[in-house]
N, CA, C and O atoms as a GROMACS GRO file, in nm:
protein
  612
    1UNK      N    1   7.608   7.201   4.563
    1UNK     CA    2   7.593   7.296   4.666
    1UNK      C    3   7.665   7.411   4.646
    1UNK      O    4   7.779   7.409   4.598
    2UNK      N    5   7.597   7.530   4.687
    2UNK     CA    6   7.670   7.659   4.660
    2UNK      C    7   7.778   7.676   4.780
    2UNK      O    8   7.754   7.620   4.887
    3UNK      N    9   7.883   7.744   4.763
    3UNK     CA   10   7.988   7.771   4.856
    3UNK      C   11   7.923   7.834   4.966
    3UNK      O   12   7.946   7.788   5.078
    4UNK      N   13   7.846   7.932   4.956
    4UNK     CA   14   7.794   8.021   5.040
    4UNK      C   15   7.699   7.936   5.132
    4UNK      O   16   7.687   7.979   5.246
    5UNK      N   17   7.635   7.829   5.103
    5UNK     CA   18   7.552   7.744   5.154
    5UNK      C   19   7.601   7.637   5.234
    5UNK      O   20   7.534   7.592   5.328
    6UNK      N   21   7.747   7.580   5.194
    6UNK     CA   22   7.809   7.454   5.261
    6UNK      C   23   7.824   7.507   5.404
    6UNK      O   24   7.835   7.626   5.436
    7UNK      N   25   7.821   7.402   5.484
    7UNK     CA   26   7.847   7.401   5.618
    7UNK      C   27   7.982   7.455   5.640
    7UNK      O   28   8.074   7.420   5.565
    8UNK      N   29   8.003   7.541   5.741
    8UNK     CA   30   8.157   7.593   5.768
    8UNK      C   31   8.171   7.692   5.694
    8UNK      O   32   8.280   7.742   5.721
    9UNK      N   33   8.111   7.756   5.602
    9UNK     CA   34   8.129   7.864   5.504
    9UNK      C   35   8.064   7.977   5.548
    9UNK      O   36   7.961   7.977   5.617
   10UNK      N   37   8.135   8.091   5.501
   10UNK     CA   38   8.052   8.233   5.543
   10UNK      C   39   7.937   8.255   5.445
   10UNK      O   40   7.941   8.217   5.328
   11UNK      N   41   7.822   8.326   5.508
   11UNK     CA   42   7.724   8.346   5.404
   11UNK      C   43   7.711   8.495   5.352
   11UNK      O   44   7.606   8.530   5.300
   12UNK      N   45   7.812   8.580   5.365
   12UNK     CA   46   7.824   8.698   5.313
   12UNK      C   47   7.902   8.697   5.184
   12UNK      O   48   8.024   8.694   5.200
   13UNK      N   49   7.854   8.700   5.045
   13UNK     CA   50   7.921   8.723   4.937
   13UNK      C   51   7.972   8.865   4.928
   13UNK      O   52   7.897   8.958   4.959
   14UNK      N   53   8.084   8.884   4.889
   14UNK     CA   54   8.132   9.019   4.846
   14UNK      C   55   8.218   8.999   4.725
   14UNK      O   56   8.253   8.888   4.683
   15UNK      N   57   8.251   9.119   4.669
   15UNK     CA   58   8.307   9.127   4.562
   15UNK      C   59   8.472   9.148   4.583
   15UNK      O   60   8.524   9.146   4.695
   16UNK      N   61   8.551   9.170   4.452
   16UNK     CA   62   8.689   9.177   4.478
   16UNK      C   63   8.737   9.311   4.514
   16UNK      O   64   8.853   9.328   4.552
   17UNK      N   65   8.646   9.411   4.501
   17UNK     CA   66   8.672   9.562   4.538
   17UNK      C   67   8.537   9.598   4.610
   17UNK      O   68   8.422   9.577   4.571
   18UNK      N   69   8.584   9.658   4.726
   18UNK     CA   70   8.441   9.703   4.795
   18UNK      C   71   8.485   9.804   4.873
   18UNK      O   72   8.604   9.819   4.901
   19UNK      N   73   8.374   9.894   4.921
   19UNK     CA   74   8.388  10.009   4.981
   19UNK      C   75   8.379   9.960   5.137
   19UNK      O   76   8.297   9.881   5.182
   20UNK      N   77   8.492  10.034   5.215
   20UNK     CA   78   8.490  10.001   5.357
   20UNK      C   79   8.518  10.119   5.438
   20UNK      O   80   8.576  10.211   5.380
   21UNK      N   81   8.491  10.134   5.558
   21UNK     CA   82   8.533  10.232   5.650
   21UNK      C   83   8.640  10.174   5.763
   21UNK      O   84   8.640  10.062   5.814
   22UNK      N   85   8.720  10.268   5.783
   22UNK     CA   86   8.833  10.208   5.863
   22UNK      C   87   8.811  10.308   6.005
   22UNK      O   88   8.738  10.407   6.002
   23UNK      N   89   8.884  10.265   6.122
   23UNK     CA   90   8.877  10.300   6.250
   23UNK      C   91   8.714  10.322   6.294
   23UNK      O   92   8.627  10.237   6.275
   24UNK      N   93   8.699  10.419   6.339
   24UNK     CA   94   8.539  10.422   6.363
   24UNK      C   95   8.437  10.482   6.267
   24UNK      O   96   8.333  10.544   6.288
   25UNK      N   97   8.487  10.453   6.178
   25UNK     CA   98   8.408  10.493   6.037
   25UNK      C   99   8.446  10.641   6.002
   25UNK      O  100   8.368  10.709   5.936
   26UNK      N  101   8.548  10.684   6.038
   26UNK     CA  102   8.600  10.823   6.009
   26UNK      C  103   8.654  10.820   5.855
   26UNK      O  104   8.656  10.919   5.782
   27UNK      N  105   8.693  10.700   5.820
   27UNK     CA  106   8.758  10.713   5.662
   27UNK      C  107   8.692  10.616   5.569
   27UNK      O  108   8.677  10.496   5.594
   28UNK      N  109   8.661  10.667   5.477
   28UNK     CA  110   8.616  10.546   5.369
   28UNK      C  111   8.703  10.543   5.266
   28UNK      O  112   8.752  10.648   5.225
   29UNK      N  113   8.735  10.423   5.212
   29UNK     CA  114   8.826  10.366   5.125
   29UNK      C  115   8.782  10.241   5.030
   29UNK      O  116   8.713  10.147   5.070
   30UNK      N  117   8.828  10.255   4.914
   30UNK     CA  118   8.809  10.142   4.833
   30UNK      C  119   8.917  10.039   4.862
   30UNK      O  120   9.038  10.062   4.861
   31UNK      N  121   8.858   9.922   4.890
   31UNK     CA  122   8.964   9.815   4.927
   31UNK      C  123   8.966   9.714   4.844
   31UNK      O  124   8.861   9.682   4.789
   32UNK      N  125   9.073   9.653   4.820
   32UNK     CA  126   9.093   9.514   4.741
   32UNK      C  127   9.121   9.383   4.839
   32UNK      O  128   9.216   9.366   4.915
   33UNK      N  129   9.025   9.309   4.816
   33UNK     CA  130   8.981   9.188   4.906
   33UNK      C  131   9.072   9.065   4.834
   33UNK      O  132   9.030   9.017   4.729
   34UNK      N  133   9.176   9.025   4.882
   34UNK     CA  134   9.290   8.939   4.834
   34UNK      C  135   9.270   8.811   4.914
   34UNK      O  136   9.301   8.821   5.032
   35UNK      N  137   9.227   8.702   4.877
   35UNK     CA  138   9.219   8.578   4.954
   35UNK      C  139   9.358   8.506   4.948
   35UNK      O  140   9.375   8.404   5.014
   36UNK      N  141   9.461   8.561   4.868
   36UNK     CA  142   9.581   8.510   4.854
   36UNK      C  143   9.665   8.571   4.954
   36UNK      O  144   9.779   8.527   4.972
   37UNK      N  145   9.612   8.682   5.030
   37UNK     CA  146   9.708   8.749   5.117
   37UNK      C  147   9.671   8.702   5.265
   37UNK      O  148   9.554   8.698   5.302
   38UNK      N  149   9.769   8.669   5.343
   38UNK     CA  150   9.732   8.610   5.476
   38UNK      C  151   9.686   8.740   5.552
   38UNK      O  152   9.582   8.736   5.618
   39UNK      N  153   9.750   8.840   5.546
   39UNK     CA  154   9.720   8.964   5.628
   39UNK      C  155   9.669   9.094   5.552
   39UNK      O  156   9.694   9.111   5.433
   40UNK      N  157   9.605   9.174   5.619
   40UNK     CA  158   9.574   9.304   5.569
   40UNK      C  159   9.680   9.396   5.558
   40UNK      O  160   9.774   9.390   5.637
   41UNK      N  161   9.674   9.502   5.448
   41UNK     CA  162   9.789   9.591   5.455
   41UNK      C  163   9.718   9.713   5.432
   41UNK      O  164   9.615   9.711   5.365
   42UNK      N  165   9.772   9.842   5.493
   42UNK     CA  166   9.715   9.979   5.472
   42UNK      C  167   9.821  10.058   5.443
   42UNK      O  168   9.926  10.058   5.508
   43UNK      N  169   9.792  10.145   5.324
   43UNK     CA  170   9.918  10.230   5.284
   43UNK      C  171   9.867  10.355   5.342
   43UNK      O  172   9.757  10.381   5.390
   44UNK      N  173   9.984  10.436   5.325
   44UNK     CA  174   9.979  10.575   5.387
   44UNK      C  175  10.066  10.658   5.310
   44UNK      O  176  10.156  10.611   5.240
   45UNK      N  177  10.039  10.793   5.323
   45UNK     CA  178  10.075  10.905   5.250
   45UNK      C  179  10.237  10.952   5.339
   45UNK      O  180  10.342  10.988   5.287
   46UNK      N  181  10.210  10.938   5.464
   46UNK     CA  182  10.340  10.967   5.549
   46UNK      C  183  10.334  10.894   5.679
   46UNK      O  184  10.227  10.862   5.730
   47UNK      N  185  10.458  10.869   5.736
   47UNK     CA  186  10.451  10.789   5.863
   47UNK      C  187  10.568  10.850   5.947
   47UNK      O  188  10.674  10.895   5.902
   48UNK      N  189  10.525  10.844   6.092
   48UNK     CA  190  10.624  10.922   6.173
   48UNK      C  191  10.634  10.803   6.309
   48UNK      O  192  10.528  10.772   6.362
   49UNK      N  193  10.722  10.760   6.345
   49UNK     CA  194  10.748  10.692   6.470
   49UNK      C  195  10.765  10.753   6.595
   49UNK      O  196  10.809  10.869   6.596
   50UNK      N  197  10.746  10.711   6.677
   50UNK     CA  198  10.754  10.784   6.829
   50UNK      C  199  10.718  10.693   6.936
   50UNK      O  200  10.646  10.593   6.928
   51UNK      N  201  10.778  10.741   7.038
   51UNK     CA  202  10.762  10.652   7.194
   51UNK      C  203  10.666  10.711   7.266
   51UNK      O  204  10.658  10.833   7.276
   52UNK      N  205  10.577  10.620   7.326
   52UNK     CA  206  10.496  10.654   7.428
   52UNK      C  207  10.459  10.540   7.524
   52UNK      O  208  10.405  10.433   7.497
   53UNK      N  209  10.500  10.589   7.642
   53UNK     CA  210  10.522  10.508   7.757
   53UNK      C  211  10.599  10.381   7.746
   53UNK      O  212  10.560  10.272   7.789
   54UNK      N  213  10.709  10.404   7.685
   54UNK     CA  214  10.832  10.304   7.675
   54UNK      C  215  10.792  10.198   7.543
   54UNK      O  216  10.857  10.097   7.517
   55UNK      N  217  10.683  10.239   7.474
   55UNK     CA  218  10.653  10.159   7.345
   55UNK      C  219  10.647  10.229   7.212
   55UNK      O  220  10.603  10.343   7.203
   56UNK      N  221  10.693  10.159   7.104
   56UNK     CA  222  10.676  10.217   6.968
   56UNK      C  223  10.532  10.250   6.938
   56UNK      O  224  10.440  10.177   6.974
   57UNK      N  225  10.518  10.357   6.875
   57UNK     CA  226  10.386  10.414   6.809
   57UNK      C  227  10.417  10.465   6.674
   57UNK      O  228  10.533  10.495   6.645
   58UNK      N  229  10.313  10.478   6.585
   58UNK     CA  230  10.319  10.540   6.468
   58UNK      C  231  10.203  10.646   6.461
   58UNK      O  232  10.101  10.650   6.530
   59UNK      N  233  10.243  10.731   6.358
   59UNK     CA  234  10.154  10.837   6.322
   59UNK      C  235  10.148  10.812   6.200
   59UNK      O  236  10.256  10.814   6.141
   60UNK      N  237  10.011  10.777   6.114
   60UNK     CA  238  10.018  10.793   5.965
   60UNK      C  239   9.910  10.869   5.928
   60UNK      O  240   9.812  10.893   5.999
   61UNK      N  241   9.936  10.918   5.786
   61UNK     CA  242   9.837  10.976   5.726
   61UNK      C  243   9.790  10.901   5.612
   61UNK      O  244   9.856  10.869   5.513
   62UNK      N  245   9.639  10.869   5.641
   62UNK     CA  246   9.591  10.772   5.521
   62UNK      C  247   9.492  10.865   5.442
   62UNK      O  248   9.425  10.948   5.503
   63UNK      N  249   9.484  10.849   5.299
   63UNK     CA  250   9.389  10.929   5.232
   63UNK      C  251   9.302  10.826   5.143
   63UNK      O  252   9.337  10.744   5.058
   64UNK      N  253   9.165  10.864   5.195
   64UNK     CA  254   9.073  10.798   5.135
   64UNK      C  255   8.974  10.854   5.010
   64UNK      O  256   9.023  10.944   4.940
   65UNK      N  257   8.869  10.819   4.984
   65UNK     CA  258   8.763  10.851   4.890
   65UNK      C  259   8.773  11.024   4.901
   65UNK      O  260   8.796  11.089   5.003
   66UNK      N  261   8.753  11.062   4.794
   66UNK     CA  262   8.739  11.206   4.778
   66UNK      C  263   8.867  11.289   4.833
   66UNK      O  264   8.848  11.403   4.875
   67UNK      N  265   8.990  11.235   4.834
   67UNK     CA  266   9.108  11.297   4.900
   67UNK      C  267   9.106  11.328   5.056
   67UNK      O  268   9.191  11.401   5.108
   68UNK      N  269   9.006  11.269   5.125
   68UNK     CA  270   8.969  11.307   5.257
   68UNK      C  271   9.104  11.208   5.348
   68UNK      O  272   9.118  11.087   5.326
   69UNK      N  273   9.186  11.279   5.440
   69UNK     CA  274   9.301  11.240   5.484
   69UNK      C  275   9.245  11.208   5.637
   69UNK      O  276   9.162  11.281   5.691
   70UNK      N  277   9.297  11.094   5.697
   70UNK     CA  278   9.269  11.088   5.831
   70UNK      C  279   9.437  11.056   5.894
   70UNK      O  280   9.530  11.002   5.834
   71UNK      N  281   9.433  11.108   6.022
   71UNK     CA  282   9.575  11.090   6.095
   71UNK      C  283   9.537  10.979   6.203
   71UNK      O  284   9.457  10.994   6.296
   72UNK      N  285   9.605  10.874   6.175
   72UNK     CA  286   9.592  10.768   6.278
   72UNK      C  287   9.720  10.751   6.354
   72UNK      O  288   9.831  10.743   6.302
   73UNK      N  289   9.689  10.744   6.506
   73UNK     CA  290   9.803  10.732   6.589
   73UNK      C  291   9.766  10.595   6.634
   73UNK      O  292   9.652  10.570   6.673
   74UNK      N  293   9.867  10.500   6.630
   74UNK     CA  294   9.832  10.373   6.679
   74UNK      C  295   9.950  10.320   6.736
   74UNK      O  296  10.055  10.357   6.682
   75UNK      N  297   9.959  10.220   6.860
   75UNK     CA  298  10.063  10.145   6.911
   75UNK      C  299  10.118  10.031   6.804
   75UNK      O  300  10.039   9.959   6.743
   76UNK      N  301  10.229  10.026   6.791
   76UNK     CA  302  10.283   9.920   6.702
   76UNK      C  303  10.280   9.797   6.819
   76UNK      O  304  10.327   9.800   6.932
   77UNK      N  305  10.189   9.662   6.736
   77UNK     CA  306  10.192   9.554   6.842
   77UNK      C  307  10.302   9.459   6.818
   77UNK      O  308  10.339   9.379   6.904
   78UNK      N  309  10.358   9.470   6.693
   78UNK     CA  310  10.478   9.399   6.642
   78UNK      C  311  10.526   9.430   6.518
   78UNK      O  312  10.452   9.502   6.452
   79UNK      N  313  10.648   9.391   6.459
   79UNK     CA  314  10.696   9.405   6.344
   79UNK      C  315  10.678   9.300   6.252
   79UNK      O  316  10.682   9.189   6.303
   80UNK      N  317  10.657   9.306   6.120
   80UNK     CA  318  10.652   9.205   6.004
   80UNK      C  319  10.795   9.225   5.944
   80UNK      O  320  10.839   9.336   5.914
   81UNK      N  321  10.859   9.117   5.932
   81UNK     CA  322  10.987   9.113   5.856
   81UNK      C  323  10.963   9.052   5.734
   81UNK      O  324  10.913   8.941   5.719
   82UNK      N  325  11.008   9.144   5.632
   82UNK     CA  326  10.970   9.124   5.505
   82UNK      C  327  11.106   9.075   5.398
   82UNK      O  328  11.197   9.154   5.372
   83UNK      N  329  11.103   8.962   5.355
   83UNK     CA  330  11.232   8.920   5.263
   83UNK      C  331  11.204   8.938   5.110
   83UNK      O  332  11.104   8.890   5.056
   84UNK      N  333  11.298   9.010   5.045
   84UNK     CA  334  11.279   9.036   4.887
   84UNK      C  335  11.293   8.897   4.836
   84UNK      O  336  11.366   8.813   4.888
   85UNK      N  337  11.237   8.883   4.757
   85UNK     CA  338  11.235   8.732   4.658
   85UNK      C  339  11.355   8.740   4.590
   85UNK      O  340  11.397   8.627   4.565
   86UNK      N  341  11.440   8.843   4.543
   86UNK     CA  342  11.548   8.827   4.461
   86UNK      C  343  11.686   8.841   4.525
   86UNK      O  344  11.794   8.856   4.468
   87UNK      N  345  11.658   8.832   4.664
   87UNK     CA  346  11.781   8.876   4.742
   87UNK      C  347  11.778   8.856   4.886
   87UNK      O  348  11.686   8.789   4.932
   88UNK      N  349  11.874   8.909   4.970
   88UNK     CA  350  11.876   8.910   5.102
   88UNK      C  351  11.818   9.030   5.167
   88UNK      O  352  11.801   9.037   5.288
   89UNK      N  353  11.790   9.117   5.090
   89UNK     CA  354  11.728   9.264   5.146
   89UNK      C  355  11.611   9.228   5.233
   89UNK      O  356  11.532   9.138   5.201
   90UNK      N  357  11.602   9.293   5.335
   90UNK     CA  358  11.490   9.264   5.436
   90UNK      C  359  11.421   9.416   5.474
   90UNK      O  360  11.497   9.510   5.451
   91UNK      N  361  11.333   9.439   5.510
   91UNK     CA  362  11.271   9.519   5.574
   91UNK      C  363  11.163   9.504   5.677
   91UNK      O  364  11.094   9.401   5.674
   92UNK      N  365  11.141   9.597   5.769
   92UNK     CA  366  11.027   9.565   5.875
   92UNK      C  367  10.908   9.658   5.841
   92UNK      O  368  10.924   9.771   5.795
   93UNK      N  369  10.802   9.608   5.865
   93UNK     CA  370  10.639   9.668   5.847
   93UNK      C  371  10.603   9.676   5.981
   93UNK      O  372  10.599   9.571   6.046
   94UNK      N  373  10.571   9.796   6.040
   94UNK     CA  374  10.488   9.813   6.167
   94UNK      C  375  10.335   9.742   6.140
   94UNK      O  376  10.263   9.754   6.042
   95UNK      N  377  10.315   9.670   6.254
   95UNK     CA  378  10.182   9.628   6.249
   95UNK      C  379  10.096   9.671   6.355
   95UNK      O  380  10.146   9.672   6.468
   96UNK      N  381   9.954   9.714   6.339
   96UNK     CA  382   9.873   9.767   6.406
   96UNK      C  383   9.754   9.687   6.430
   96UNK      O  384   9.730   9.591   6.357
   97UNK      N  385   9.658   9.726   6.555
   97UNK     CA  386   9.523   9.692   6.512
   97UNK      C  387   9.428   9.803   6.473
   97UNK      O  388   9.425   9.918   6.516
   98UNK      N  389   9.364   9.753   6.395
   98UNK     CA  390   9.260   9.861   6.292
   98UNK      C  391   9.138   9.784   6.285
   98UNK      O  392   9.125   9.669   6.244
   99UNK      N  393   9.024   9.890   6.346
   99UNK     CA  394   8.881   9.825   6.315
   99UNK      C  395   8.860   9.886   6.149
   99UNK      O  396   8.894   9.992   6.098
  100UNK      N  397   8.789   9.765   6.092
  100UNK     CA  398   8.748   9.796   5.950
  100UNK      C  399   8.609   9.729   5.934
  100UNK      O  400   8.574   9.617   5.971
  101UNK      N  401   8.538   9.829   5.868
  101UNK     CA  402   8.399   9.766   5.856
  101UNK      C  403   8.354   9.747   5.694
  101UNK      O  404   8.369   9.836   5.610
  102UNK      N  405   8.305   9.637   5.671
  102UNK     CA  406   8.268   9.587   5.535
  102UNK      C  407   8.139   9.523   5.544
  102UNK      O  408   8.120   9.412   5.593
  103UNK      N  409   8.054   9.596   5.495
  103UNK     CA  410   7.913   9.542   5.465
  103UNK      C  411   7.851   9.601   5.628
  103UNK      O  412   7.856   9.718   5.668
  104UNK      N  413   7.804   9.501   5.690
  104UNK     CA  414   7.766   9.536   5.849
  104UNK      C  415   7.850   9.455   5.917
  104UNK      O  416   7.805   9.412   6.023
  105UNK      N  417   7.989   9.414   5.879
  105UNK     CA  418   8.062   9.328   5.963
  105UNK      C  419   8.182   9.408   6.031
  105UNK      O  420   8.267   9.428   5.945
  106UNK      N  421   8.219   9.461   6.152
  106UNK     CA  422   8.330   9.523   6.220
  106UNK      C  423   8.388   9.428   6.292
  106UNK      O  424   8.338   9.346   6.368
  107UNK      N  425   8.542   9.456   6.246
  107UNK     CA  426   8.621   9.381   6.289
  107UNK      C  427   8.742   9.451   6.348
  107UNK      O  428   8.756   9.565   6.303
  108UNK      N  429   8.834   9.414   6.439
  108UNK     CA  430   8.959   9.469   6.467
  108UNK      C  431   9.050   9.372   6.426
  108UNK      O  432   9.042   9.260   6.475
  109UNK      N  433   9.154   9.405   6.326
  109UNK     CA  434   9.244   9.301   6.298
  109UNK      C  435   9.405   9.364   6.288
  109UNK      O  436   9.431   9.484   6.280
  110UNK      N  437   9.467   9.296   6.290
  110UNK     CA  438   9.629   9.325   6.264
  110UNK      C  439   9.642   9.361   6.124
  110UNK      O  440   9.599   9.296   6.029
  111UNK      N  441   9.712   9.482   6.118
  111UNK     CA  442   9.707   9.540   5.969
  111UNK      C  443   9.865   9.591   5.963
  111UNK      O  444   9.913   9.664   6.050
  112UNK      N  445   9.942   9.539   5.842
  112UNK     CA  446  10.051   9.605   5.830
  112UNK      C  447  10.044   9.725   5.756
  112UNK      O  448   9.949   9.754   5.683
  113UNK      N  449  10.158   9.802   5.777
  113UNK     CA  450  10.168   9.966   5.723
  113UNK      C  451  10.273   9.955   5.621
  113UNK      O  452  10.388   9.919   5.645
  114UNK      N  453  10.226   9.989   5.501
  114UNK     CA  454  10.342  10.019   5.386
  114UNK      C  455  10.319  10.117   5.302
  114UNK      O  456  10.207  10.167   5.293
  115UNK      N  457  10.416  10.155   5.233
  115UNK     CA  458  10.398  10.258   5.130
  115UNK      C  459  10.317  10.175   5.007
  115UNK      O  460  10.356  10.066   4.966
  116UNK      N  461  10.220  10.232   4.964
  116UNK     CA  462  10.151  10.153   4.871
  116UNK      C  463  10.101  10.240   4.742
  116UNK      O  464  10.008  10.219   4.663
  117UNK      N  465  10.201  10.353   4.749
  117UNK     CA  466  10.180  10.461   4.656
  117UNK      C  467  10.194  10.404   4.512
  117UNK      O  468  10.148  10.470   4.419
  118UNK      N  469  10.256  10.280   4.489
  118UNK     CA  470  10.264  10.231   4.357
  118UNK      C  471  10.138  10.130   4.313
  118UNK      O  472  10.137  10.066   4.208
  119UNK      N  473  10.051  10.129   4.397
  119UNK     CA  474   9.937  10.026   4.400
  119UNK      C  475   9.809  10.114   4.351
  119UNK      O  476   9.809  10.237   4.342
  120UNK      N  477   9.709  10.033   4.323
  120UNK     CA  478   9.570  10.123   4.297
  120UNK      C  479   9.506  10.127   4.398
  120UNK      O  480   9.419  10.215   4.399
  121UNK      N  481   9.515  10.053   4.504
  121UNK     CA  482   9.408  10.071   4.618
  121UNK      C  483   9.513  10.074   4.766
  121UNK      O  484   9.603   9.995   4.795
  122UNK      N  485   9.468  10.185   4.837
  122UNK     CA  486   9.530  10.204   4.981
  122UNK      C  487   9.518  10.101   5.059
  122UNK      O  488   9.613  10.079   5.135
  123UNK      N  489   9.402  10.009   5.063
  123UNK     CA  490   9.386   9.925   5.142
  123UNK      C  491   9.357   9.764   5.094
  123UNK      O  492   9.253   9.736   5.035
  124UNK      N  493   9.444   9.677   5.119
  124UNK     CA  494   9.429   9.528   5.077
  124UNK      C  495   9.390   9.458   5.194
  124UNK      O  496   9.456   9.462   5.298
  125UNK      N  497   9.266   9.383   5.178
  125UNK     CA  498   9.228   9.320   5.287
  125UNK      C  499   9.253   9.146   5.256
  125UNK      O  500   9.215   9.081   5.159
  126UNK      N  501   9.324   9.103   5.366
  126UNK     CA  502   9.358   8.968   5.394
  126UNK      C  503   9.274   8.882   5.442
  126UNK      O  504   9.168   8.924   5.487
  127UNK      N  505   9.304   8.736   5.444
  127UNK     CA  506   9.233   8.638   5.506
  127UNK      C  507   9.212   8.673   5.658
  127UNK      O  508   9.109   8.638   5.715
  128UNK      N  509   9.310   8.739   5.719
  128UNK     CA  510   9.274   8.753   5.862
  128UNK      C  511   9.154   8.848   5.894
  128UNK      O  512   9.103   8.856   6.006
  129UNK      N  513   9.112   8.922   5.778
  129UNK     CA  514   8.973   8.972   5.809
  129UNK      C  515   8.855   8.889   5.745
  129UNK      O  516   8.754   8.865   5.810
  130UNK      N  517   8.869   8.851   5.627
  130UNK     CA  518   8.781   8.772   5.564
  130UNK      C  519   8.752   8.641   5.633
  130UNK      O  520   8.633   8.611   5.621
  131UNK      N  521   8.817   8.560   5.696
  131UNK     CA  522   8.790   8.440   5.728
  131UNK      C  523   8.653   8.434   5.857
  131UNK      O  524   8.623   8.512   5.948
  132UNK      N  525   8.602   8.317   5.816
  132UNK     CA  526   8.470   8.321   5.883
  132UNK      C  527   8.357   8.396   5.850
  132UNK      O  528   8.247   8.366   5.897
  133UNK      N  529   8.370   8.482   5.780
  133UNK     CA  530   8.253   8.590   5.774
  133UNK      C  531   8.227   8.603   5.616
  133UNK      O  532   8.107   8.622   5.593
  134UNK      N  533   8.305   8.598   5.502
  134UNK     CA  534   8.311   8.627   5.364
  134UNK      C  535   8.353   8.538   5.296
  134UNK      O  536   8.445   8.464   5.330
  135UNK      N  537   8.268   8.527   5.147
  135UNK     CA  538   8.312   8.461   5.040
  135UNK      C  539   8.354   8.546   4.938
  135UNK      O  540   8.262   8.618   4.898
  136UNK      N  541   8.460   8.561   4.884
  136UNK     CA  542   8.472   8.657   4.767
  136UNK      C  543   8.461   8.618   4.614
  136UNK      O  544   8.536   8.536   4.562
  137UNK      N  545   8.368   8.680   4.552
  137UNK     CA  546   8.341   8.654   4.417
  137UNK      C  547   8.413   8.734   4.332
  137UNK      O  548   8.404   8.856   4.346
  138UNK      N  549   8.482   8.689   4.246
  138UNK     CA  550   8.575   8.763   4.159
  138UNK      C  551   8.501   8.841   4.052
  138UNK      O  552   8.559   8.934   3.997
  139UNK      N  553   8.377   8.808   4.017
  139UNK     CA  554   8.290   8.849   3.933
  139UNK      C  555   8.214   8.992   3.964
  139UNK      O  556   8.160   9.067   3.882
  140UNK      N  557   8.226   9.010   4.127
  140UNK     CA  558   8.154   9.118   4.176
  140UNK      C  559   8.221   9.227   4.222
  140UNK      O  560   8.337   9.208   4.258
  141UNK      N  561   8.168   9.352   4.231
  141UNK     CA  562   8.239   9.459   4.318
  141UNK      C  563   8.146   9.541   4.368
  141UNK      O  564   8.036   9.543   4.312
  142UNK      N  565   8.168   9.619   4.474
  142UNK     CA  566   8.103   9.700   4.526
  142UNK      C  567   7.950   9.666   4.571
  142UNK      O  568   7.856   9.742   4.544
  143UNK      N  569   7.938   9.546   4.641
  143UNK     CA  570   7.822   9.483   4.646
  143UNK      C  571   7.730   9.574   4.770
  143UNK      O  572   7.607   9.581   4.774
  144UNK      N  573   7.798   9.619   4.836
  144UNK     CA  574   7.712   9.718   4.937
  144UNK      C  575   7.780   9.799   5.021
  144UNK      O  576   7.888   9.757   5.064
  145UNK      N  577   7.735   9.924   5.060
  145UNK     CA  578   7.818  10.026   5.128
  145UNK      C  579   7.831   9.976   5.291
  145UNK      O  580   7.743   9.912   5.348
  146UNK      N  581   7.941  10.012   5.347
  146UNK     CA  582   7.971  10.001   5.486
  146UNK      C  583   7.862  10.036   5.573
  146UNK      O  584   7.828  10.153   5.552
  147UNK      N  585   7.792   9.978   5.667
  147UNK     CA  586   7.715  10.036   5.763
  147UNK      C  587   7.704   9.959   5.894
  147UNK      O  588   7.604   9.894   5.927
  148UNK      N  589   7.820   9.973   5.970
  148UNK     CA  590   7.838   9.903   6.075
  148UNK      C  591   7.795  10.016   6.219
  148UNK      O  592   7.790  10.137   6.200
  149UNK      N  593   7.773   9.969   6.324
  149UNK     CA  594   7.736  10.028   6.431
  149UNK      C  595   7.860   9.986   6.522
  149UNK      O  596   7.892   9.875   6.564
  150UNK      N  597   7.935  10.146   6.544
  150UNK     CA  598   8.050  10.093   6.579
  150UNK      C  599   8.073  10.194   6.734
  150UNK      O  600   8.069  10.316   6.725
  151UNK      N  601   8.090  10.138   6.843
  151UNK     CA  602   8.120  10.213   6.995
  151UNK      C  603   8.234  10.310   6.969
  151UNK      O  604   8.347  10.264   6.954
  152UNK      N  605   8.212  10.433   6.962
  152UNK     CA  606   8.319  10.536   6.942
  152UNK      C  607   8.404  10.556   7.045
  152UNK      O  608   8.497  10.636   7.040
  153UNK      N  609   8.376  10.481   7.146
  153UNK     CA  610   8.460  10.538   7.285
  153UNK      C  611   8.612  10.494   7.260
  153UNK      O  612   8.699  10.520   7.343
   0.00000   0.00000   0.00000
């Protein structure tokens, strides 16, 4: 029995690299799909923290395909504490809610923000987005362009 046809499994097969849109389709990115990652991570060019109505917010510049840049201003819903493997050093990453479109599936998920300048891909999509929707085939990439109907209000 094929995984995609087994009961309880998703029926959308995607590759390890896919083109997605974020927010309400304003920015197109190449994302790496990582079933080993619990959460989704978004890289930024710059980040600025500020307060609004007594809550923490961030303003991040994200660069996508063709060097198009999007400024996202989002409320921080929590912080993710990161432990370094080789020592006691810790740092915190802000976590925001972000809409992501892959194929024709649009979901708002928790996304942690980090400097991904040393990585090949700005967006790493983890299991919190993939679960119940997708099976990742590591032999494939760029299976379909994103085409979600998103309410832009």
